[in-house]
N, C-alpha and C positions, 0 to 999 in steps of 0.2 A: 609506353602508352598504347602502341599498336598491339602489343601482345595482350594487354589487358582488355583492349577493345574487342579483340577476337574472342577472348574468354567470355566477355559480356554478351556478345551476340549469340554464341553457342549456348550459354546458360539460359538466356531468355527463350531460345528455341526449345530447350529441354523443358522448361516450365510450361510453355504454351502448348507444345505438341508432344507431351510425354506419352500420350496414348498411341502415337504412331510407332509402328515397328521400324527401328533403325537398323539398316543393314551395315554390319560392322565391316571394317576393312583393316587389314593388317599393315602395320608400319614396321619397318626394320628397326628403327631406333626412335624413341620419343624426341620431340623437339626440345623439351626440357622437362624437369621433374618439379613437382610441387608437394608441399605438405599441407593437408587439409585436416584441421583439428575441430571435431565437434565439441562444443564447450562443456558438455557434461559427460564426456567419455562414452558410456553406453547409452542405450535407449534409442528413441526415434531419431535423434539428430545423427547418430552414427549411421542409421539406415539411409538418411538423406545424404550424408557424406559419401557413402559407398555408391549410391545411385548417381550422384554428380560425377564421381570419379570414373564410373563406367562410361559416361558420355564423353568426358574429357579424353579418355583413352581412344575414343573413336576418331578424334582429330589429332592424335599424336602427342597428347600431353599426359604424362604419367603422374597421377596424384596419389600419394600415400595417405591413408586414413588410419592413423593409429587409434586403437581402442584402449583407452587408459582411464580408469575411474578416478585417478588422482588429478586429472586435468580439469580443474574447476574454474568457475568464473573469476575469483580473486586473482588467480595466476594470470589469466588472459588479459585482464584489464590493466594490470600493472606493467607499464612499459619498461620498468627498471628491473624486473625479475625474470621475465621470459619473453623472448622475441623469436622463438624457434618455430615459426609457422608462416606459411604464405597465405592461406585461406583459413577461415574458421566460420562455423555456423553458430549463431547465437541469437538473442532476442532482447528487445527492450520491454520489460514487464511493467504493467500498471501505469501506463502513460497518463499523466494528468495535466500536461502542459505542452505548449508549443516550444518552449525554451529547452532545447536539447544541446546547449553549448557545452555541457559536460562531455558529450560525445564528439562534437564536430569542430572543436577548436584545439589548437596546439596544447594549451594548458589545461584542457578538460580532464577531470579525474577519470573519466571512462573512455578516453580516446584510444580505443583498441585498434583504430585504423593507422595509428602512428602518423596522423596528419601533422604537418609542420609548415611554417610560413614560407619555406623555400619552395614549396610545391606551387606551380603556377595556379593562380586564381584563389589560393587559400586565404590571402589577405582580404580579397574582396568578399569571400564567403564569411569571414569573421566579422567584417564591418557590417554586412547586411544583417547578420544575426544580432549584433549589438544594437543596431537601429530598431529592429523589430520589437525587441522586448521593452523598449521605451515608448512605443507608439500607443497613444490612448484611443485613436480612431481605429476601431476594430476592423473595418472594411479595408482601410489602407494597410493595416498591419497584415491582414490575411493575404493581400495581394503581394506584399513584400516577401512573405514566406513562400508564396508560389514562385516568385522570381528567384529567390535564393535556392529553392529546390531544383529549379531548372539549371541554374548555374552549377550547382554541386554535381548533379547527375550528368550534365553534358560535358563539363570541363574537368572535373576531379574524379568522380566515380569511385568513392571509397567502399561502396557496397552495392549489392543487388538485392532488392526486397523479395521476400518469399510470400508469406501470408500472415494473416491474423487468425488466431485460433478461436475455437468456440468452447464454451463450457456447457456441459449437459448435466442437469441435476434431476434426479428422480425423487418423487414423493409418493406417498400412498394417496389413492383417489379420494379417501375420506377426509383429506386435509384441505380446508378452505382458507384462502387469504394469503397463501404464500406466493411471492413474486420473486423469481430467481434473479432478475436484473437488479432488484433492490437489495437482495441478500436476506438471510435469515433474521439478522438482528433488527433491521427496519421492518420486516414482515411480522415479527412476533406479536405486536399489539393487534394485528388483524387476523391471526391464525385461530381457528377453532376446528373441532372435529365433527364430522357428520357420521356418527356411529364408530364402531371399532374396526380396525383392519386386522388381518391375520397376525397373531402373535402379540397384539397390543394389550397392555394390562391396565392402562389408565388414560382417561380423557383429559387430564389436567397436567400431563407430563409431556415433554418433548425430548427425544433422545437423538443425539448426534455423536459422531466420533471425530477425534483429532489426535495429534501427537501430544506428548507431555509438554506442558508449559514450563517456562524457565523463570520469568520475572514479571510480576503484574504491574510494575511501574513502567508505563510506556516510554518514559525518558531513558530507561536503562536497557531495553531489549526490543528488537524489531522482529523477534521470533513470531511467525504467524499464529501459532497456538496461543501465545501470550497475548497478542494483540486482539484475537477473537474474544478472549475472556474479558479483557479490559473494556472492549466495546459493549459487551453484554451488560457491564456494570455502570457504564457512563453514558453521557450525552455529548454530542458534538457541539462545539461552540457555534459554528455556522453549518447549516445543513448543506448537503451536497447531493445532487441528483445523479442517476446513472449516466446522464448526458454531460456530466462535468459542468453543471450550472449551479451556482450558489442559490439556495432556497431559504425561505424564512419560516421553516417549520420546526426548527430545533431550538436551541437556547437563545439565539439571536433572532428577533422577530422583525427587525427593520434596520436599514442602514442609509446613510446619506453621504454623498460625495461633496466635500467642501471645495476641494480642487483635486487635480490629478495626483497630488502628493499626500492628501489628507482625507480620511474617511472617519465617520462616527458610526458606532454600532449600538443598538438598543437591545438589552437583554429582556427575556421573558420574566415577568414578575411571579412571585409566589412559587418558586422552585426551591426545594430544600435538599440539603445534603442528607443522604441516607445515614443511618447510625454508623458510627465508627467502630463496628464490631471487631473484636479480636477473635478470629476463628482458628488460631493456630493449634489449639488443643481439642478442636471438635472432631467427632467421629460420626458415623452413620446413626448411632443410637443416641446421640446428644438430643436434649430437649430442643424444641423449636427456638429459633432466634427471637430474642425478646430483650428490649432495653432494660428491663427490670432484673433479668437473670444472666444475660450474656455479657461478659467483660467488654468494656469500651476502651479504645485507645485514645490517648490524649495527644493533641497536636504540639508541634515544636514551638510555635510562636508564643502562645499565651496559655498553653496547657489546657486548651478547650477540648471538649468532647462533643460529638454530634449525637443527638437522640432522635433525629429524623424530623423534628419540628422546630428546632431552636436556631438553626444556622441556615440563612438563605444563601442561595447561589447568586453572587453579584458580579458586577463588572470587574471588581478587583481580582476575582478568580480567573477571569479570561485574561486580564493583563498579566497576572502571575504565570499563567500557562504559556503565553507567547514569549515572555521574557525567559522562562525556564528553558524552553526549546531552543532559544537563540543564545543561551549562555553556555560556553564551553566547560564551565565548572561542573554542570549537571547533565549536559546533553551530549550525545554521541554524534549529533548531526547539526551542530549549531550554525555552520556555514550555510545551510539551506534556508536560514532565516536572516541572512545578513542584509536583506532589503528593509528590515525594520529599523527605521531611524529613531522612532520613539513610539511608545505605547503607554497610555496612562488613563486613569479614571477621570471622567468629566468632573470638574470642580463643583458643579451644581447638582448633578444627578448621579447617584451612586450606581444606577443601572445602565449607564452609558459609558462607553470607553472610546478612546481615540486611537487611531493607527496612522502614523506618519511614515511615508515610504521614501526610500532612496535606493534606486537600482544599483548605484555604484558608490559605496561609502568611502572609496579612496579619493574621490574628487570633492572639491569644496562646494560645488553647486548640487542641488537636489536633481535627481534624474527619475522620471516616472518608471514604474515597473508594473505592467498590466497583469502579469502572471502571478501576482501575489495571492489572488483568489484561491488558487489551488493549494496554498499552504494554510488557509484559515480553518478548514474542517478538522480541528484537533479535538480529541477527548479532553474535556475540561479537567483541571486538577484542583484539589482543595487547598486554597491558599492558607487557610487557618491551620492546616495540618502539616504542610510541607515547607512553608516559609518560616523564617526565623526573625527574631527581634535583634539579631546581630547587626550593628551599624556598618559593617564592612560594605564598601562600594565596589562593585565589579561591573564589567561591561560585556554586552553581547558581541557577537562577531561583527555586527553592523555598527557598533559604537553606542548603543542605547545603554543608559545607566540603570543599574539594578542595585537594590539594597536588600540584604538578607542572605545572599549566597556567599559562602566562604569555602575554602579548600576542603575542610573536613566534614562538610554538611552531609555527605553521602554516608558517613559512618555513624550518624546520630540514630538513636533508637527509632524515631518515627519513620525515617527514610528506610532503614533496614527492614522494619516490620511491614511497611507498606508494600514492599516487594512480594510478600507472601500472604498478606492479609489485607488486600486493597478494598476500598469502598469508594463510592462515587454518588452521583445523583440519578443514575439510570434505572432501567426497568427491573434489573435483578441485583440481588445481593449474594455475595459469596457465603455459602453455608459451611461446606467442608470439602476436603479433597483427600484422595488416597493415591499416592504416587504410583504410576504405572497402571492405574485402574480407572478412576473417575474423579471428576470435579462436579459438584452439585451446587446449583444456584437456585435461590427462591425469589419469587416475585416480590417486588418492594411495594408495600402499601403507601409509601411516601412518594412514589413516582409522580411526575408532573401530569401524566395522563393525556398527552397529545402524540399522535402518530406522525412520523417523519414523512411518510409517503404523500399524505394530503393535508396534514395539519389539523385534522379533525380530532375531537375528543375520543379517546379510546380507553378501554380497560384491558387487563391481561387475563385471558381465559386460560393461558398456560401458567400454572402456579410454579412448576419446577422444570428446570432445564438440566438434564444430565449430559455432561460431556465425557464420553467414555474414551479411554486411551486405546486406540487401535491403529497403530502406525502402518500396518500392512493393508493396502487398499483392497486386495482380494478378500481378506478376512472381513473387512468393513462391508463389502458388497454382500458377502454371505450372511452377515448379521442383519443387514437391511432386508434381504429376501426372506429371512426367518421372522421378520416382523419386530425385531428387537431394536431397530433404528427407524427413525421417521423420515430421514433425508439422507441422500448419498450422492456423491459426485460420480457419474458414470462416464466421464469424458474419455477414459482410457479403456472402456469396454464397449466397443461399437456393436458387437453381436448381442450383448445383453440389452443395450439401448434399443436396438431395433425390435427385440422381443417385447420389451416393456411398452414400447410405443403402440403395440397392437393388443396389449393386455389391459382390460378395463380396470384392473386392480391398481394400476399405477398411472401417474401423470408425469410426463417428461417435459421439462422446460429448458430452454437454452438461451444464451446470449453471447454476443461477440465480445471477446476479451479485448481490453484496451492495451494491446501489445502488438508487436509484429516481429517476425523472425526475418533474418537476412543473412546473406553470404558476405563475409567481411574480407576485404583486400588489405593485406599488410603493405602499406605504401612505401616501406623502407626496404622491401625485398627486391632483389635484382630483376626477377621476371614479372614483377607486379607493378611497382611504382614507375 
């Protein structure tokens, strides 16, 4: 512990006073040697690692920083496959909850610190975390998290925090209505152009770049490019603000707490599923999407098709979505939803659904779980298309009963084709795609017409969204500067960012990412724990 305390003091001084010139001193032999692994091998974290190693060397600690592109996140977080490091640099991305027990408990799936209950104060730490997630009084809960944070950092110290990153996005100055903190998808109903920018060919198209997508069924793939397209085509059940607050501007327009274990949610009326177009054979020269001429896909349950005006989005679709995400038969992350004790359609109103909560399904008594809100903003799924009439009963990871899911359902035609020809109730409909080139989406005339940012009525001035495949960020930036793209992430181009901030042709927006990076201590290593 003394050695780690010394490391902590020195590292804090490094972060705080890194601008001060440090006069090095030579040591005959290092006190001990450490291995510091940046979690992604190359890139900026390797630079950080080398920088830290330089200062550790000043106090007689030799830190080896291997640069190896094969050292990736899944290897580090699995305590059963690789334990060959003392320190590592990593981050927690996309934080949406205070509940970080997966990191800070012995049984947590992301316990890269090798925390275990034999470490002094670890039992107290886990008890406090378990108490916090079940507290419904938010002020008391926040205070308990503060107390836990002090305990962990004063008595255990498994990490030292570094910083939260910022994202910088550049758009052309003729683009009105874009808000980076909300993102492109929520901004699209508000976007319109004020004249043409250099290289622009249309005032009704928006051009962005991404990598190749893999699967358009969000249950089957968490690839960012796939998720982006899914969200363009869908609507979130519960709205979610950039401040991680649930809002009533999406499909759910109201909710009510029956008690701390039971909530009801009311869906927006008169929202319809977009046509269930089969676009697998379409190309750039295909005639426009039309229910009279474009093939339609039939659902698994009752062989129904959607023509955009015949099938309403109802509470049963929200119920199906939550049950699907929580069911290990069809979901890759069902345990993230094991707090669902039950979810069902109201017996009187088919636009209302109930969610019953249990933080610990292993115990006989219900336990409250406040952080369930962060799991509610899911893209809704079409129950008529993906559910079945099979009477098989299965169960979610939390024990909720499901009817319709069976072991071979993923191999049925509707599930297979939905992965490459998805539809939903959102702003845009999939038109066609060319692998390694572009995916094209068209504005839906059936969209509900309400913007997520403020809940006001909106229409879509952008008729077409072109998502070009440009996996190289340098090439993407070049295409943006040539006017062939309308939006670009310039977070990794500080010189270009500064130039664009002084150029009236562009507008640069930024927001703080909900993540933080940190230096990890391997608590099982001799010179650390």
